[in-house]
KOLKOLKOL-853773 format. One line per 10 residues: their letters; for each residue y, z, x of C-alpha. Coordinates in Angstrom, 1 decimal, always signed. Example, Ala and Ser with C-alpha at 12.3 -4.5 7.8 and 13.67 -1.06 7.14 Angstrom:
<rs>
as) -4.5/+7.8/+12.3 ~ -1.1/+7.1/+13.7;
</rs>
This chain:
<rs>
xxxxxxxxxx) +121.9/-5.4/+155.8 ~ +121.2/-2.3/+158.0 ~ +118.1/-2.4/+160.1 ~ +115.6/+0.3/+159.4 ~ +114.6/+1.3/+162.9 ~ +114.9/+5.0/+163.5 ~ +116.1/+6.7/+166.7 ~ +114.8/+10.3/+166.8 ~ +116.6/+13.0/+168.8 ~ +114.6/+16.2/+169.3;
xxxxxxxxxx) +116.9/+19.3/+169.2 ~ +114.3/+21.9/+170.2 ~ +112.7/+24.9/+168.6 ~ +114.6/+26.4/+165.7 ~ +112.3/+29.1/+164.2 ~ +108.6/+29.9/+164.2 ~ +107.8/+26.7/+166.1 ~ +109.6/+24.4/+163.7 ~ +111.1/+21.5/+165.5 ~ +114.2/+20.0/+164.0;
xxxxxxxxxx) +114.9/+16.3/+164.6 ~ +118.0/+14.2/+164.2 ~ +117.0/+10.7/+163.1 ~ +119.5/+7.8/+163.3 ~ +119.2/+4.4/+161.8 ~ +119.9/+1.7/+164.4 ~ +122.2/-1.2/+163.7 ~ +124.9/+0.8/+161.9 ~ +128.2/+1.0/+163.6 ~ +130.5/+4.0/+163.0;
xxxxxxxxxx) +132.9/+1.7/+161.3 ~ +130.2/+0.5/+158.9 ~ +129.2/+4.1/+158.2 ~ +132.7/+5.2/+157.4 ~ +133.1/+2.2/+155.1 ~ +129.9/+3.2/+153.3 ~ +130.9/+6.8/+153.1 ~ +134.3/+6.0/+151.6 ~ +132.7/+3.7/+149.1 ~ +130.2/+6.4/+148.0;
xxxxxxxxxx) +133.1/+8.8/+147.5 ~ +134.7/+6.4/+145.1 ~ +131.6/+6.4/+142.9 ~ +131.2/+10.1/+142.2 ~ +133.5/+13.1/+142.7 ~ +133.2/+15.1/+145.9 ~ +133.3/+18.8/+144.9 ~ +134.1/+21.4/+147.5 ~ +133.0/+24.9/+146.7 ~ +135.6/+26.9/+148.6;
xxxxxxxxxx) +139.2/+26.5/+149.8 ~ +141.6/+29.4/+150.6 ~ +144.9/+27.6/+150.2 ~ +146.0/+30.0/+147.5 ~ +145.7/+32.9/+150.1 ~ +148.0/+30.9/+152.4 ~ +150.6/+30.9/+149.7 ~ +150.3/+34.7/+149.5 ~ +150.3/+35.4/+153.2 ~ +153.0/+32.9/+154.2;
xxxxxxxxxx) +155.5/+32.6/+151.3 ~ +154.7/+35.6/+149.1 ~ +153.4/+33.2/+146.3 ~ +156.8/+31.5/+146.1 ~ +155.4/+28.1/+145.1 ~ +158.6/+26.1/+145.4 ~ +159.0/+27.1/+149.1 ~ +156.4/+24.6/+150.1 ~ +155.9/+20.9/+149.0 ~ +152.2/+20.0/+148.9;
xxxxxxxxxx) +153.1/+16.3/+148.6 ~ +154.3/+16.5/+152.3 ~ +152.7/+17.6/+155.5 ~ +152.3/+21.4/+155.0 ~ +151.9/+21.9/+158.8 ~ +155.6/+21.0/+159.2 ~ +156.6/+23.5/+156.6 ~ +154.7/+26.7/+157.4 ~ +153.1/+25.9/+160.8 ~ +149.5/+25.9/+159.8;
xxxxxxxxxx) +147.3/+24.6/+157.0 ~ +144.3/+22.4/+156.6 ~ +145.3/+21.3/+153.1 ~ +148.0/+19.3/+151.4 ~ +147.9/+16.5/+148.8 ~ +148.2/+13.5/+151.2 ~ +145.2/+14.8/+153.3 ~ +143.2/+15.7/+150.1 ~ +143.7/+12.1/+149.0 ~ +142.7/+10.7/+152.4;
xxxxxxxxxx) +139.6/+12.9/+152.4 ~ +138.7/+11.6/+148.9 ~ +138.2/+15.0/+147.4 ~ +137.3/+14.8/+143.7 ~ +137.4/+18.5/+142.7 ~ +138.0/+21.8/+144.4 ~ +137.1/+25.4/+143.7 ~ +140.3/+27.2/+144.8 ~ +139.5/+30.7/+146.0 ~ +141.2/+33.7/+144.3;
xxxxxxxxxx) +140.9/+36.1/+147.3 ~ +142.3/+39.5/+147.9 ~ +141.6/+41.8/+150.9 ~ +139.0/+44.6/+150.5 ~ +141.8/+47.0/+151.5 ~ +142.9/+46.9/+147.9 ~ +139.5/+48.0/+146.5 ~ +139.9/+51.1/+144.2 ~ +143.7/+50.6/+144.2 ~ +145.4/+47.4/+143.0;
xxxxxxxxxx) +142.8/+44.8/+143.5 ~ +142.8/+43.7/+139.8 ~ +146.5/+43.2/+139.8 ~ +146.4/+41.3/+143.1 ~ +143.5/+39.2/+141.8 ~ +145.5/+38.3/+138.7 ~ +148.4/+37.2/+141.0 ~ +146.1/+34.9/+142.9 ~ +144.6/+33.4/+139.6 ~ +148.2/+32.9/+138.6;
xxxxxxxxxx) +149.0/+31.1/+141.8 ~ +146.2/+28.6/+141.3 ~ +147.4/+27.9/+137.7 ~ +150.9/+27.4/+138.9 ~ +149.8/+25.1/+141.8 ~ +147.8/+22.9/+139.5 ~ +150.7/+22.8/+137.0 ~ +153.2/+22.0/+139.7 ~ +151.5/+18.7/+140.7 ~ +150.3/+17.1/+137.5;
xxxxxxxxxx) +150.2/+13.6/+139.1 ~ +147.5/+14.8/+141.5 ~ +145.8/+17.9/+140.1 ~ +144.0/+18.4/+136.7 ~ +142.9/+21.8/+135.4 ~ +139.1/+22.0/+135.0 ~ +137.0/+24.7/+133.4 ~ +133.8/+22.8/+132.7 ~ +131.2/+20.4/+134.3 ~ +132.5/+17.6/+132.1;
xxxxxxxxxx) +136.0/+18.3/+133.2 ~ +135.1/+17.5/+136.8 ~ +134.1/+14.0/+135.9 ~ +137.0/+13.6/+133.5 ~ +139.5/+14.5/+136.2 ~ +137.8/+12.0/+138.6 ~ +138.0/+9.2/+136.0 ~ +141.7/+10.0/+135.5 ~ +142.3/+9.7/+139.2 ~ +143.1/+13.4/+139.6;
xxxxxxxxxx) +141.7/+16.1/+141.8 ~ +140.0/+18.6/+139.5 ~ +141.1/+22.2/+140.1 ~ +138.8/+25.1/+139.4 ~ +138.9/+28.8/+140.2 ~ +136.3/+30.8/+142.2 ~ +136.9/+34.6/+142.6 ~ +135.9/+35.8/+146.1 ~ +134.9/+39.4/+145.7 ~ +133.7/+41.7/+142.9;
xxxxxxxxxx) +136.2/+44.4/+144.0 ~ +138.8/+42.4/+141.9 ~ +137.1/+43.3/+138.7 ~ +137.0/+47.1/+139.6 ~ +133.5/+47.5/+138.2 ~ +134.5/+46.4/+134.7 ~ +132.7/+43.9/+132.6 ~ +135.8/+43.7/+130.4 ~ +137.9/+42.6/+133.4 ~ +135.2/+40.0/+134.2;
xxxxxxxxxx) +135.5/+38.6/+130.7 ~ +139.3/+38.5/+130.9 ~ +139.1/+36.6/+134.3 ~ +136.7/+34.2/+132.7 ~ +139.2/+33.6/+129.9 ~ +141.8/+32.8/+132.5 ~ +139.6/+30.1/+133.9 ~ +137.6/+31.8/+136.7 ~ +134.3/+29.9/+136.9 ~ +132.5/+31.7/+139.7;
xxxxxxxxxx) +132.5/+35.2/+141.0 ~ +131.1/+36.5/+144.4 ~ +129.8/+40.1/+143.8 ~ +131.2/+41.1/+147.2 ~ +133.5/+39.9/+150.0 ~ +133.5/+41.9/+153.2 ~ +133.2/+45.2/+151.3 ~ +130.3/+46.6/+149.3 ~ +131.2/+47.3/+145.7 ~ +129.7/+50.2/+143.7;
xxxxxxxxxx) +127.2/+47.7/+142.2 ~ +126.4/+45.2/+145.0 ~ +125.9/+45.4/+148.8 ~ +127.7/+42.9/+151.0 ~ +126.4/+41.0/+154.1 ~ +127.6/+43.6/+156.6 ~ +125.0/+46.0/+155.3 ~ +122.3/+43.8/+156.8 ~ +123.5/+44.7/+160.3 ~ +122.7/+48.4/+159.7;
xxxxxxxxxx) +118.9/+47.7/+159.6 ~ +116.7/+50.7/+158.8 ~ +119.6/+53.1/+159.1 ~ +120.9/+51.9/+155.7 ~ +118.2/+51.2/+153.1 ~ +119.8/+48.5/+151.0 ~ +120.5/+49.0/+147.4 ~ +121.1/+45.3/+146.8 ~ +122.2/+45.2/+143.1 ~ +122.4/+48.5/+141.1;
xxxxxxxxxx) +121.0/+48.4/+137.6 ~ +124.5/+48.0/+136.3 ~ +125.0/+45.2/+138.8 ~ +121.9/+43.4/+137.5 ~ +123.3/+43.7/+134.0 ~ +126.6/+42.2/+135.2 ~ +124.8/+39.1/+136.6 ~ +123.3/+38.6/+133.1 ~ +126.7/+39.0/+131.6 ~ +128.0/+36.2/+133.9;
xxxxxxxxxx) +125.1/+34.1/+132.6 ~ +126.2/+34.9/+129.0 ~ +129.7/+33.8/+129.8 ~ +128.8/+30.6/+131.6 ~ +130.2/+31.9/+134.9 ~ +128.5/+30.8/+138.1 ~ +127.1/+33.5/+140.3 ~ +128.2/+33.0/+143.9 ~ +126.0/+34.7/+146.5 ~ +128.0/+33.9/+149.7;
xxxxxxxxxx) +129.1/+37.2/+151.3 ~ +126.4/+39.4/+149.8 ~ +123.6/+41.2/+151.5 ~ +120.1/+39.6/+151.6 ~ +118.7/+42.2/+149.2 ~ +121.6/+41.4/+146.8 ~ +120.6/+37.7/+147.1 ~ +117.0/+38.5/+146.2 ~ +118.0/+40.8/+143.3 ~ +120.4/+38.3/+141.8;
xxxxxxxxxx) +117.9/+35.4/+142.1 ~ +115.3/+37.6/+140.4 ~ +117.5/+38.6/+137.4 ~ +119.7/+35.6/+136.9 ~ +118.8/+33.4/+133.9 ~ +120.8/+30.5/+135.3 ~ +121.1/+28.7/+138.6 ~ +123.2/+30.4/+141.2 ~ +125.3/+29.0/+144.1 ~ +126.2/+29.9/+147.6;
xxxxxxxxxx) +129.8/+28.5/+147.6 ~ +130.3/+28.6/+151.4 ~ +127.3/+29.5/+153.6 ~ +125.0/+27.8/+156.1 ~ +121.4/+28.0/+157.4 ~ +120.1/+31.2/+159.1 ~ +117.3/+29.3/+160.9 ~ +119.9/+27.3/+162.9 ~ +122.4/+30.1/+163.2 ~ +121.3/+33.6/+162.6;
xxxxxxxxxx) +124.5/+35.0/+161.1 ~ +124.2/+37.5/+158.2 ~ +126.5/+35.2/+156.2 ~ +123.8/+32.5/+156.2 ~ +120.8/+31.8/+154.0 ~ +117.3/+32.6/+155.2 ~ +114.3/+30.4/+154.4 ~ +112.7/+32.7/+151.9 ~ +116.0/+32.9/+150.0 ~ +116.2/+29.1/+150.1;
xxxxxxxxxx) +112.8/+28.8/+148.5 ~ +113.9/+31.2/+145.8 ~ +117.0/+29.1/+145.4 ~ +114.9/+26.0/+144.8 ~ +112.9/+27.8/+142.2 ~ +116.1/+29.0/+140.6 ~ +117.5/+25.5/+140.6 ~ +120.6/+26.6/+142.4 ~ +122.8/+25.2/+145.2 ~ +123.5/+26.0/+148.9;
xxxxxxxxxx) +127.0/+24.7/+149.6 ~ +127.2/+24.3/+153.4 ~ +130.3/+25.7/+155.1 ~ +132.2/+24.3/+158.0 ~ +133.0/+27.7/+159.7 ~ +131.9/+27.4/+163.4 ~ +130.6/+30.9/+163.7 ~ +128.2/+30.3/+160.8 ~ +127.1/+26.9/+162.3 ~ +126.8/+27.5/+166.0;
xxxxxxxxxx) +125.1/+30.7/+167.1 ~ +121.6/+31.8/+168.3 ~ +119.2/+30.0/+168.5 ~ +121.3/+26.9/+168.6 ~ +124.3/+27.8/+170.7 ~ +125.8/+24.4/+171.5 ~ +128.8/+24.3/+173.8 ~ +131.0/+22.8/+171.0 ~ +130.6/+22.9/+167.2 ~ +130.6/+19.3/+166.0;
xxxxxxxxxx) +129.9/+17.1/+163.0 ~ +126.2/+16.4/+164.1 ~ +125.5/+20.2/+164.1 ~ +127.2/+20.6/+160.7 ~ +125.0/+17.7/+159.4 ~ +121.9/+19.5/+160.8 ~ +122.5/+22.4/+158.5 ~ +122.8/+20.0/+155.5 ~ +119.7/+18.2/+156.5 ~ +117.8/+21.4/+157.1;
xxxxxxxxxx) +118.2/+22.4/+153.5 ~ +117.3/+18.9/+152.3 ~ +114.2/+18.8/+154.4 ~ +113.1/+22.4/+153.5 ~ +113.7/+22.4/+149.7 ~ +115.0/+19.0/+148.7 ~ +118.3/+17.1/+148.4 ~ +118.9/+18.4/+144.9 ~ +119.8/+21.9/+146.2 ~ +122.6/+21.2/+148.8;
xxxxxxxxxx) +126.3/+20.8/+148.5 ~ +129.6/+21.2/+150.4 ~ +131.7/+24.4/+150.7 ~ +134.1/+23.8/+153.6 ~ +136.2/+27.0/+153.6 ~ +139.3/+25.1/+154.6 ~ +142.3/+27.4/+155.1 ~ +140.0/+30.3/+155.3 ~ +139.0/+29.9/+158.9 ~ +141.0/+29.3/+162.1;
xxxxxxxxxx) +138.6/+27.0/+163.8 ~ +136.6/+24.0/+162.5 ~ +134.0/+21.6/+163.9 ~ +135.3/+18.8/+166.1 ~ +136.1/+15.9/+163.8 ~ +136.4/+18.1/+160.7 ~ +139.9/+19.6/+161.4 ~ +141.3/+19.3/+157.9 ~ +140.6/+18.1/+154.4 ~ +141.1/+14.5/+155.3;
xxxxxxxxxx) +137.9/+14.5/+157.3 ~ +135.2/+14.6/+154.6 ~ +134.3/+10.9/+155.1 ~ +133.4/+11.5/+158.7 ~ +130.7/+14.0/+157.7 ~ +129.3/+11.6/+155.1 ~ +129.4/+8.8/+157.7 ~ +127.2/+10.9/+160.0 ~ +124.7/+11.2/+157.2 ~ +124.9/+7.4/+156.5;
xxxxxxxxxx) +124.0/+6.9/+160.2 ~ +121.0/+9.2/+159.6 ~ +119.7/+6.9/+156.8 ~ +120.9/+8.8/+153.7 ~ +120.9/+6.7/+150.6 ~ +123.9/+6.4/+148.3 ~ +122.1/+8.4/+145.6 ~ +121.4/+11.3/+148.0 ~ +125.0/+11.2/+149.3 ~ +126.3/+11.4/+145.7;
xxxxxxxxxx) +124.1/+14.4/+145.1 ~ +125.5/+16.2/+148.1 ~ +129.0/+15.3/+147.2 ~ +129.0/+16.5/+143.6 ~ +126.1/+15.6/+141.4 ~ +124.2/+18.7/+142.4 ~ +127.1/+21.0/+141.6 ~ +127.8/+19.3/+138.3 ~ +124.1/+19.6/+137.4 ~ +124.1/+23.3/+138.3;
xxxxxxxxxx) +127.3/+23.8/+136.3 ~ +125.8/+22.1/+133.2 ~ +122.7/+24.2/+133.4 ~ +124.8/+27.3/+133.6 ~ +126.7/+26.2/+130.5 ~ +123.4/+25.4/+128.8 ~ +122.1/+28.9/+129.5 ~ +125.4/+30.3/+128.0 ~ +124.9/+28.2/+124.9 ~ +121.3/+29.3/+124.5;
xxxxxxxxxx) +122.2/+32.9/+124.9 ~ +125.0/+32.5/+122.3 ~ +122.5/+30.9/+119.9 ~ +120.1/+33.8/+120.4 ~ +122.8/+36.3/+119.6 ~ +123.0/+37.9/+123.0 ~ +125.6/+40.7/+123.0 ~ +128.3/+41.2/+125.7 ~ +127.9/+44.0/+128.3 ~ +130.0/+46.8/+126.9;
xxxxxxxxxx) +128.5/+49.6/+129.1 ~ +130.8/+51.1/+131.7 ~ +129.5/+51.5/+135.2 ~ +127.9/+55.0/+135.5 ~ +130.3/+57.5/+137.0 ~ +127.7/+58.5/+139.5 ~ +127.7/+55.0/+140.9 ~ +131.4/+55.3/+141.9 ~ +132.7/+57.0/+145.0 ~ +133.7/+60.7/+144.5;
xxxxxxxx) +137.3/+60.5/+145.7 ~ +139.1/+57.8/+143.7 ~ +142.7/+58.9/+143.5 ~ +143.9/+55.7/+141.8 ~ +141.2/+55.8/+139.0 ~ +141.0/+58.2/+136.1 ~ +137.8/+59.1/+134.3 ~ +136.4/+56.8/+131.7;
</rs>
């Protein structure tokens, strides 16, 4: 039985005089912590909010699925990847939102077509490995895949430019299995501002969501599609949290108070997220973990755990999850180099005194709870006779020179 003495490490001032502490339980060895972490991950599925392996298929083998064998070490086949089936199994992943991502350079041209190709890649990847992957489109499906010994495969769409400002396209992507959409990636869409707009300050009064964009958020609620606020501007976050009828997620973001990057979540937004019932899925990207005011020499597992604990301490353990962004970043924290390393993060939290129940919430219970609530809102809206969004985006919201787009 672990002793309950606590060792407290004071990290210093984070924001507004708030002092963040690392508290470790004495009497737990790293080996014991790893054993506990691995046991917990056999009890409930670990759900990661974001992995960019599908984009690696596109960039490295032009979506030729048979050119790489995920049952073998992918690093030996195309030179770089954080993800393959042996490492997923070693990391005890229960379900993954695979990212359908396309560069913003395709906005207003062929982003819809390219987005469809990436959704197709995810379908093909799941179908190609039926012994290991199971197609999932619902909260129940995550648990069913886990009980079957499979890794649940879901689709998250990373960027609203792939629907080309069309609610009809959104609905078709939902029918193809997409279960979350980020309103923006690194480009602003005609209906939502992205996080780079925050850098412009007073020179760019933020629109956030346009009125049509607000209607689209409600349409996502009606469909039962999760709203993902990673990559959007702060005003877009505030607007979406104000209009959404269902909990929202941040699929791969971290804490602004520890690292003041515009991709991270500020405290006032976290409080709104708590009220909304949503989820902050903490990412592993070093540039979102380790910047002012923290600025450690190296990005490591303890710093990653600090972001997770910050959310728990500020708004509660029910509102935090995991969104690694494997295969979407070149660098990773020391000790989290690929998808086999999830148990090491959970072991760090075991050493900080986290209970099995709280670890299960972080792993996947919180995400499944949010997903179920989103589905319940969908069902309630259907019962109330809520109609789909049929309105086209107003012409005046679109850029003037769109050579690849005809008039509605």
